[in-house]
C-alpha positions in Angstrom: -51.5 -112.4 -47.8 -49.2 -109.4 -48.2 -48.6 -107.8 -51.5 -45.7 -109.2 -53.6 -42.5 -107.5 -52.6 -39.9 -106.4 -55.1 -37.7 -104.7 -52.5 -34.5 -106.2 -53.9 -35.1 -104.7 -57.3 -34.4 -101.2 -56.0 -30.7 -102.1 -56.0 -29.4 -101.3 -59.5 -26.7 -104.0 -59.7 -29.1 -106.7 -58.5 -31.8 -105.5 -61.0 -29.3 -105.6 -63.9 -28.0 -109.1 -63.0 -31.4 -110.7 -62.1 -33.3 -109.4 -65.2 -30.4 -110.3 -67.5 -30.2 -113.8 -66.1 -34.0 -114.2 -66.4 -34.0 -113.4 -70.1 -31.0 -115.6 -70.7 -32.5 -118.5 -68.7 -35.6 -118.5 -70.9 -33.4 -119.3 -73.9 -31.3 -121.9 -71.9 -34.5 -123.7 -70.8 -35.7 -123.8 -74.4 -32.4 -125.4 -75.4 -32.7 -128.0 -72.6 -36.0 -129.2 -74.1 -34.5 -129.1 -77.6 -31.4 -131.1 -76.7 -33.5 -133.9 -75.0 -36.0 -134.0 -77.8 -33.1 -134.0 -80.3 -31.5 -137.0 -78.6 -34.8 -138.8 -78.4 -35.3 -138.4 -82.2 -31.7 -139.6 -82.9 -31.7 -142.6 -80.5 -35.2 -143.4 -79.2 -33.5 -144.8 -76.2 -34.1 -143.9 -72.5 -30.6 -144.9 -71.6 -29.1 -142.6 -74.3 -31.1 -139.7 -72.9 -30.1 -140.7 -69.4 -26.5 -140.2 -70.4 -27.2 -136.4 -70.7 -26.9 -136.4 -66.9 -23.6 -138.2 -67.0 -22.2 -135.7 -69.5 -23.2 -132.9 -67.2 -21.9 -134.5 -64.0 -18.4 -135.7 -65.1 -17.0 -132.1 -65.5 -18.5 -131.1 -62.1 -16.1 -133.3 -60.1 -12.7 -131.6 -61.1 -14.4 -128.2 -61.5 -15.9 -128.2 -58.0 -12.4 -128.2 -56.4 -11.3 -125.2 -58.4 -14.4 -123.1 -59.1 -15.1 -122.3 -55.5 -11.6 -121.1 -54.9 -11.7 -119.0 -58.0 -15.0 -117.4 -56.8 -13.4 -116.6 -53.4 -10.1 -115.4 -54.9 -11.0 -113.3 -58.0 -13.6 -110.7 -59.0 -16.9 -112.5 -59.2 -18.3 -110.1 -61.7 -15.5 -110.9 -64.1 -15.9 -114.6 -63.6 -19.6 -114.4 -64.5 -18.9 -112.3 -67.6 -16.3 -114.7 -68.9 -18.5 -117.7 -68.2 -21.5 -116.2 -70.1 -19.4 -115.4 -73.1 -18.0 -119.0 -73.2 -21.6 -120.4 -72.8 -22.6 -118.3 -75.8 -19.8 -119.9 -77.9 -21.0 -123.4 -76.9 -24.5 -122.5 -78.2 -23.0 -121.1 -81.4 -21.2 -124.4 -81.9 -24.6 -126.2 -81.6 -26.0 -123.9 -84.3 -23.0 -124.7 -86.6 -23.4 -128.5 -86.2 -27.1 -128.4 -86.7 -27.1 -126.2 -89.8 -24.2 -128.3 -91.4 -26.0 -131.6 -90.5 -23.0 -132.8 -88.4 -24.9 -133.1 -85.1 -24.6 -136.6 -83.6 -25.3 -138.0 -80.1 -21.6 -137.9 -79.2 -21.3 -134.3 -80.3 -24.3 -133.4 -78.1 -22.7 -135.2 -75.1 -19.4 -133.3 -75.6 -21.1 -129.9 -75.9 -23.3 -130.6 -72.9 -20.1 -131.5 -71.0 -18.3 -128.3 -72.0 -21.4 -126.3 -71.1 -21.5 -127.9 -67.7 -17.8 -127.2 -67.1 -18.2 -123.5 -67.9 -21.4 -123.2 -65.8 -19.5 -124.8 -62.9 -17.4 -121.6 -62.6 -20.4 -119.3 -63.2 -22.6 -120.8 -60.4 -20.4 -120.2 -57.3 -19.5 -116.7 -58.4 -23.2 -115.8 -59.1 -24.4 -117.2 -55.8 -21.6 -115.7 -53.8 -22.1 -112.2 -55.3 -25.8 -111.8 -54.3 -25.2 -110.8 -50.6 -23.0 -108.0 -52.0 -25.8 -106.6 -54.2 -28.5 -106.0 -51.5 -28.7 -105.1 -47.9 -29.0 -108.0 -45.4 -32.6 -107.1 -44.6 -33.5 -107.7 -48.3 -31.5 -110.9 -48.7 -34.5 -113.2 -48.4 -36.4 -111.2 -50.9 -33.4 -111.2 -53.3 -33.1 -115.0 -53.0 -36.8 -115.4 -53.5 -36.9 -113.2 -56.6 -33.8 -114.9 -58.1 -35.4 -118.3 -57.6 -38.8 -117.0 -58.8 -37.2 -115.6 -62.0 -35.3 -118.9 -62.5 -38.5 -121.0 -62.2 -40.6 -118.6 -64.3 -38.0 -119.0 -67.1 -38.7 -122.7 -66.8 -42.3 -122.1 -67.5 -41.9 -119.8 -70.4 -38.9 -121.5 -72.0 -40.3 -125.1 -72.3 -43.7 -123.9 -73.3 -42.2 -121.8 -76.2 -39.8 -124.6 -77.0 -42.6 -127.1 -77.5 -44.5 -124.7 -79.8 -41.3 -123.8 -81.8 -40.2 -127.4 -82.2 -43.6 -128.3 -83.6 -43.7 -125.3 -86.0 -40.2 -124.2 -86.8 -37.9 -127.2 -85.9 -35.1 -127.6 -83.5 -32.6 -125.2 -85.1 -34.7 -122.2 -84.2 -34.3 -123.0 -80.5 -30.5 -122.9 -80.6 -30.5 -119.6 -82.4 -32.9 -118.0 -79.9 -30.7 -119.2 -77.0 -27.6 -117.7 -78.5 -29.4 -114.3 -78.8 -30.7 -114.3 -75.2 -27.2 -114.5 -73.8 -26.9 -110.9 -74.9 -29.2 -109.8 -72.1 -27.1 -111.1 -69.2 -23.7 -110.1 -70.8 -25.0 -106.5 -71.3 -26.4 -106.6 -67.7 -23.1 -107.6 -66.2 -21.2 -105.0 -68.2 -23.6 -102.3 -67.0 -23.1 -103.2 -63.3 -20.9 -100.9 -61.1 -17.2 -101.1 -61.8 -16.3 -102.0 -58.2 -14.6 -105.4 -57.7 -16.7 -108.1 -56.0 -13.9 -109.9 -54.1 -13.4 -111.0 -50.5 -10.9 -109.3 -48.3 -9.3 -112.4 -47.0 -6.4 -113.9 -48.9 -7.4 -117.2 -50.6 -4.8 -119.5 -52.1 -4.9 -122.5 -54.4 -4.0 -125.5 -52.2 -5.5 -128.5 -50.5 -6.0 -126.7 -47.3 -8.2 -124.1 -49.0 -10.4 -126.8 -50.5 -10.7 -128.6 -47.2 -11.9 -125.4 -45.5 -15.0 -125.4 -47.7 -15.7 -129.1 -47.3 -14.9 -128.9 -43.5 -17.3 -125.9 -42.9 -20.2 -127.8 -44.5 -19.4 -131.1 -42.8 -19.3 -129.6 -39.4 -22.5 -127.6 -39.9 -25.3 -130.2 -39.7 -28.0 -127.9 -40.9 -26.2 -127.0 -44.2 -24.9 -130.5 -44.7 -28.3 -132.2 -44.1 -30.1 -129.7 -46.5 -27.5 -130.4 -49.2 -27.8 -134.2 -48.7 -31.6 -133.9 -48.8 -31.5 -132.0 -52.1 -29.1 -134.5 -53.6 -31.3 -137.5 -52.7 -34.5 -135.9 -53.8 -33.2 -134.8 -57.2 -31.4 -138.2 -57.7 -34.4 -140.3 -57.1 -37.4 -138.2 -57.9 -36.4 -136.2 -61.0 -38.7 -137.2 -63.9 -37.4 -134.5 -66.3 -35.3 -136.7 -68.5 -38.0 -139.2 -69.2 -40.5 -136.6 -70.2 -40.3 -137.4 -74.0 -41.4 -140.9 -73.3 -44.3 -139.7 -71.1 -45.3 -137.2 -73.8 -45.2 -139.6 -76.7 -45.9 -143.1 -75.4 -48.0 -142.6 -72.3 -50.0 -139.4 -72.8 -49.6 -139.2 -76.6 -49.4 -135.4 -76.7 -46.3 -134.9 -78.9 -43.9 -132.0 -78.8 -46.4 -129.4 -77.7 -47.5 -131.5 -74.8 -43.8 -132.1 -73.9 -43.4 -128.3 -73.5 -46.4 -128.2 -71.1 -45.0 -131.1 -69.1 -41.7 -129.3 -68.7 -43.4 -126.1 -67.9 -45.8 -127.5 -65.3 -43.3 -127.9 -62.3 -42.0 -124.4 -62.9 -45.6 -123.0 -63.0 -46.0 -124.4 -59.4 -42.6 -123.0 -58.5 -43.6 -119.6 -59.8 -46.8 -119.4 -57.8 -45.0 -120.6 -54.6 -42.2 -118.0 -55.3 -44.7 -115.2 -55.5 -46.2 -116.3 -52.1 -42.8 -116.5 -50.4 -41.7 -113.2 -52.0 -44.7 -111.6 -50.3 -43.6 -112.7 -46.9 -41.1 -110.8 -44.7 -40.1 -113.9 -42.7 -40.7 -117.6 -42.7 -41.1 -119.4 -39.4 -40.2 -123.1 -38.7 -38.1 -123.3 -41.8 -36.7 -126.7 -40.9 -40.1 -128.4 -40.7 -41.3 -126.6 -43.8 -38.3 -127.7 -45.7 -38.8 -131.4 -44.8 -42.6 -131.2 -45.6 -42.0 -129.5 -49.0 -39.5 -132.2 -50.1 -41.8 -134.9 -48.9 -44.6 -133.4 -51.1 -42.1 -133.3 -54.0 -41.6 -137.0 -53.7 -45.3 -137.8 -53.2 -46.4 -135.9 -56.3 -43.7 -137.6 -58.3 -45.2 -140.9 -57.5 -48.7 -139.7 -58.4 -47.4 -138.3 -61.7 -45.8 -141.6 -62.6 -48.9 -143.7 -61.9 -51.6 -141.5 -63.6 -52.7 -142.0 -67.2 -54.4 -138.6 -67.3 -52.4 -135.8 -69.0 -54.3 -133.1 -67.0 -53.7 -134.8 -63.7 -50.1 -135.3 -64.6 -49.7 -131.6 -65.1 -51.5 -130.8 -61.8 -49.1 -133.2 -59.9 -46.1 -131.6 -61.6 -47.3 -128.1 -60.6 -47.6 -129.2 -56.9 -44.2 -130.9 -57.1 -42.7 -127.6 -58.4 -44.2 -125.6 -55.6 -42.6 -128.0 -53.1 -39.3 -127.8 -54.8 -39.5 -123.9 -54.9 -40.1 -123.6 -51.2 -37.3 -125.9 -50.3 -34.9 -124.1 -52.7 -35.6 -120.7 -51.2 -35.1 -121.9 -47.6 -31.9 -123.8 -48.5 -30.4 -120.9 -50.5 -31.3 -118.2 -47.9 -30.1 -120.4 -45.0 -26.7 -121.1 -46.7 -26.2 -117.4 -47.5 -26.9 -116.3 -44.0 -24.9 -118.9 -42.2 -21.8 -118.9 -44.5 -19.0 -116.3 -44.0 -18.3 -114.3 -47.2 -14.8 -115.7 -47.4 -16.2 -119.2 -47.8 -19.3 -118.5 -50.0 -17.6 -119.4 -53.2 -16.3 -122.7 -51.9 -19.5 -123.7 -50.1 -21.5 -122.8 -53.3 -19.1 -125.0 -55.3 -19.6 -128.0 -52.9 -23.3 -127.3 -53.0 -23.1 -127.4 -56.8 -22.1 -131.1 -56.6 -25.2 -131.9 -54.5 -27.6 -129.6 -56.5 -26.4 -130.5 -60.0 -25.0 -133.9 -59.3 -28.2 -135.2 -57.9 -30.4 -134.6 -61.0 -27.6 -135.4 -63.4 -26.8 -138.8 -61.8 -30.5 -139.2 -61.3 -31.0 -139.0 -65.1 -28.5 -141.9 -65.6 -30.2 -143.9 -62.9 -33.7 -143.1 -64.4 -32.5 -144.1 -67.8 -30.9 -147.4 -66.6 -33.9 -148.3 -64.4 -36.4 -147.4 -67.2 -34.6 -149.7 -69.5 -35.1 -152.6 -67.0 -38.6 -152.1 -65.7 -40.2 -149.3 -67.7 -40.3 -145.5 -67.6 -43.3 -145.0 -65.2 -42.3 -147.6 -62.6 -38.7 -146.2 -62.5 -40.1 -142.7 -61.7 -42.6 -144.0 -59.1 -39.8 -145.9 -57.3 -37.7 -142.7 -57.2 -40.6 -140.8 -55.6 -41.0 -143.4 -52.9 -37.3 -143.4 -52.2 -37.4 -139.6 -51.7 -40.3 -139.8 -49.2 -38.4 -142.4 -47.2 -35.2 -140.3 -47.3 -37.0 -137.3 -46.0 -38.2 -139.2 -42.9 -34.7 -140.7 -42.3 -32.8 -137.3 -42.6 -35.5 -135.5 -40.5 -35.1 -138.2 -37.8 -31.3 -138.2 -37.8 -31.0 -134.4 -37.8 -33.0 -132.8 -35.0 -31.2 -129.4 -35.5 -32.8 -129.3 -39.0 -36.3 -130.2 -37.7 -36.0 -127.5 -35.0 -34.5 -124.8 -37.2 -36.6 -121.6 -37.0 -34.7 -119.3 -39.4 -33.6 -115.7 -39.1 
């Protein structure tokens, strides 16, 4: 295997943005664990925890029609800076409510919704700006590194969150998250002053929105990969139910919860290192389908095991499969999509990528209430495996896609 490549880090703006986001994401992933554990302590209900997904998803619907146009019309750097400042304010509100003992499940849902709304504008701008930060020959490496940093933060964040919740309480997590936003805000401010906008004129109207949806719908490779990601994350995401696995099935408490959250991202991190060391990836379509199938299979195995160690191993493998599919999907979309449509296609993709796991959390909570936590997760894994076979069969262009 070739040595890990950091070619994209030679570009100053990419280096500032990616490293700033990496530090900030560690704090954000810590808060994800804290919020879920907080709700678990307040309600002890899988359905209540499942509503986290609904709170995140509802703002995505109206925002997706606007955020993509904003990313294609205005300076993407300014959009990211504004979004990060607003996300910091949301976390500060969390801190205020916790320290004044005014935090309630409804307050948590509202803050999650506001956070999701702001992030809906940040995501298309961030994804659309990456091809402007590196040369095309280093785009695969840039996407690989960004995804690697993202998943590495999901290893570090939850692991630290579990330790801090057990030793210092939930309030410390919210404070740390607020402080880590400084890294990405400073990084964006230090980027070059040039405007990151497209040359084509983009207007706020229905036709502009339809252009983004139309491009995706008429491109079977992009559409099928987005659909595949939605189905996989809708059915096979076990993240929301982790507190129940940690306490009631494996009996490992808050520290074990952190390890369960970190395990998938550990697998993602290893897979990301392997992919980042490769100059090209052949037979990307087949590899994408296989990696998502493995993601579903290991989700089933995780759900049926009663061994904490085996559960972590299955989650590590599932994370590796998720990482490989993520890199292929993101690179594929960046290469195929014209710059003038990148914001809108990223916005539509956001519905699939974020909508799948968020609605999946509601589905998992509802199904867990009916048949139990472990069976609901296992059924989701089986549904993902079946969906991979169906989409692969119906989309020969995806199966045959070699990649560039």
